[in-house]
C-alpha positions in Angstrom: 1.5 -33.0 381.0 -1.1 -31.2 378.9 -0.4 -30.8 375.2 -1.4 -27.8 373.2 -4.4 -28.1 371.0 -3.5 -28.4 367.3 -3.7 -25.2 365.4 -6.8 -25.3 363.3 -7.2 -22.2 361.2 -10.9 -22.9 360.6 -11.6 -22.1 364.3 -10.2 -18.6 364.0 -12.6 -15.7 364.1 -13.0 -14.0 360.8 -13.1 -10.2 361.1 -13.5 -8.2 358.0 -10.6 -5.8 357.4 -12.9 -2.8 357.2 -14.2 -3.6 360.7 -10.7 -3.9 362.1 -9.7 -0.5 360.6 -12.9 1.1 361.9 -12.1 -0.3 365.4 -8.5 1.1 365.3 -9.8 4.5 364.1 -12.3 4.7 367.0 -9.6 3.6 369.5 -7.3 6.3 368.1 -10.0 8.9 368.5 -10.6 7.8 372.1 -6.9 8.0 372.9 -6.6 11.4 371.3 -9.3 12.8 373.6 -7.4 11.8 376.7 -4.1 12.8 375.3 -5.4 16.2 374.3 -6.5 16.7 377.9 -2.9 15.8 379.0 -1.5 18.2 376.5 -3.7 21.1 377.8 -2.9 20.3 381.4 0.8 20.1 380.7 0.7 23.5 378.9 -1.0 25.0 382.0 1.5 23.4 384.4 4.4 24.7 382.2 3.1 28.2 382.6 2.8 27.9 386.4 6.1 26.0 387.0 9.2 27.9 387.7 12.0 25.3 387.6 13.9 24.8 384.4 14.1 21.0 384.9 10.4 20.6 385.2 9.7 22.8 382.2 12.1 20.8 380.2 10.3 17.5 381.1 6.9 19.1 380.3 8.3 20.2 376.9 9.5 16.7 376.3 6.1 15.3 377.2 4.4 17.8 374.8 6.8 16.8 372.0 5.9 13.1 372.5 2.2 14.0 372.4 2.7 16.0 369.3 4.3 13.0 367.6 1.4 10.8 368.5 -1.1 13.4 367.3 0.7 13.6 364.0 0.6 9.8 363.7 -3.1 9.7 364.6 -3.8 12.3 361.8 -2.4 9.8 359.3 -5.0 7.3 360.4 -7.8 9.8 359.7 -6.4 10.6 356.2 -6.7 6.9 355.2 -10.5 7.0 355.3 
């Protein structure tokens, strides 16, 4: 049976906090681009769709996207 290697904190990669924050901001930006496209497409489908159930689901999706956009804006404000 193999045993786990002892935890040696000196082997850990050291990433400056500012680099980690910059990476998260860039990731957030990339996600927002794709989610913005989803939001636009869902708005279009909502206009074309006639069933009440589908419109309700699209509205729910758009509210979730709006919540994410609000959160992502808080990341931008911390610069």
